[in-house]
C-alpha positions in Angstrom: -2.7 -12.1 -11.2 0.5 -14.3 -10.4 2.6 -15.1 -7.6 5.6 -13.1 -6.8 8.6 -14.4 -8.6 11.4 -15.4 -6.4 13.7 -12.3 -5.2 10.7 -10.0 -5.4 9.7 -8.3 -2.3 6.9 -5.9 -1.6 7.9 -2.5 -0.6 5.1 -2.4 2.2 3.3 -5.3 4.4 -0.2 -6.5 4.5 -1.2 -4.2 7.5 -0.5 -1.4 5.6 -2.6 -2.5 2.5 -5.3 -3.2 5.0 -4.9 0.5 6.5 -5.3 2.1 2.7 -8.5 -0.1 2.2 -9.9 1.1 5.6 -8.9 4.7 5.1 -10.7 4.6 1.8 -13.7 3.0 3.4 -13.6 0.1 0.9 -12.8 -3.7 1.0 -14.1 -6.9 2.4 -16.0 -6.7 5.8 -14.5 -10.0 6.5 -10.8 -10.3 5.1 -10.0 -13.9 4.5 -6.6 -13.7 2.5 -4.2 -10.5 1.8 -1.4 -11.7 -0.6 0.9 -9.8 -2.6 1.0 -10.6 -6.4 1.9 -9.2 -9.6 -1.2 -7.7 -11.1 -2.0 -5.7 -14.3 -4.4 -3.5 -13.2 -7.5 -3.1 -15.8 -8.7 0.3 -14.5 -5.3 1.6 -13.6 -5.5 4.5 -16.1 -8.7 5.8 -14.6 -7.0 6.2 -11.2 -3.7 7.8 -12.4 -1.9 4.5 -11.9 0.1 2.6 -14.7 -1.7 -0.6 -16.4 1.6 -2.6 -16.7 1.7 -5.6 -14.4 3.2 -4.7 -10.8 3.5 -5.6 -7.3 0.1 -5.0 -5.6 -1.7 -6.2 -2.5 -4.7 -8.3 -2.9 -7.4 -8.3 -0.2 -10.0 -10.9 -0.6 -13.1 -11.4 1.8 -16.9 -11.4 1.8 -19.5 -8.8 3.0 -23.1 -9.7 4.3 -25.3 -7.0 3.2 -28.1 -5.3 5.7 -29.8 -3.5 2.8 -29.9 -0.1 1.5 -27.4 2.6 0.3 -25.5 3.1 3.5 -24.7 -0.8 3.3 -23.1 -0.7 -0.1 -21.4 2.5 -0.6 -22.7 2.7 -4.2 -25.1 5.0 -5.9 -29.0 4.5 -6.3 -30.5 0.9 -6.0 -31.5 -1.7 -6.5 -29.4 -2.8 -3.4 -28.8 -6.4 -2.4 -31.4 -8.0 -0.3 -30.5 -8.2 3.4 -28.4 -11.2 4.5 -27.0 -11.5 0.7 -23.2 -12.2 0.8 -21.1 -10.9 -1.9 -17.3 -11.4 -2.6 -15.1 -8.4 -2.4 -11.6 -8.2 -4.0 -9.5 -4.8 -3.2 -6.1 -4.0 -4.9 -3.7 -1.9 -3.4 -0.5 -0.8 -5.3 2.4 -1.6 -3.4 4.7 1.0 -4.7 2.7 4.2 -4.0 0.7 2.4 -1.3 -2.5 3.7 -3.1 -6.1 2.1 -3.8 -5.9 0.6 -7.2 -9.4 -1.0 -7.4 -12.3 -2.5 -5.5 -14.3 -5.3 -7.1 -17.8 -6.7 -5.8 -19.7 -9.6 -6.9 
């Protein structure tokens, strides 16, 4: 991930990127930063997107887990203990304004 080169402008804005994440029910619970960057999406081919570097919106933040499957949105447990804070990074491809990945750690 690198900063946008001078003269490179995203096609959409940060609000649109947040809307895509919300519509897909992913992304940080508390967003602390939304930036446009040049990203080579490592899982793009699984989503029908190119893997070449391109402009994406990066939403970064954290989540405080309450426990159980409804809290994580992931399959069978084990689940994070209640009160566990994880960091989340959501990628939204700027050109098609499509979800490009969601990473949690």
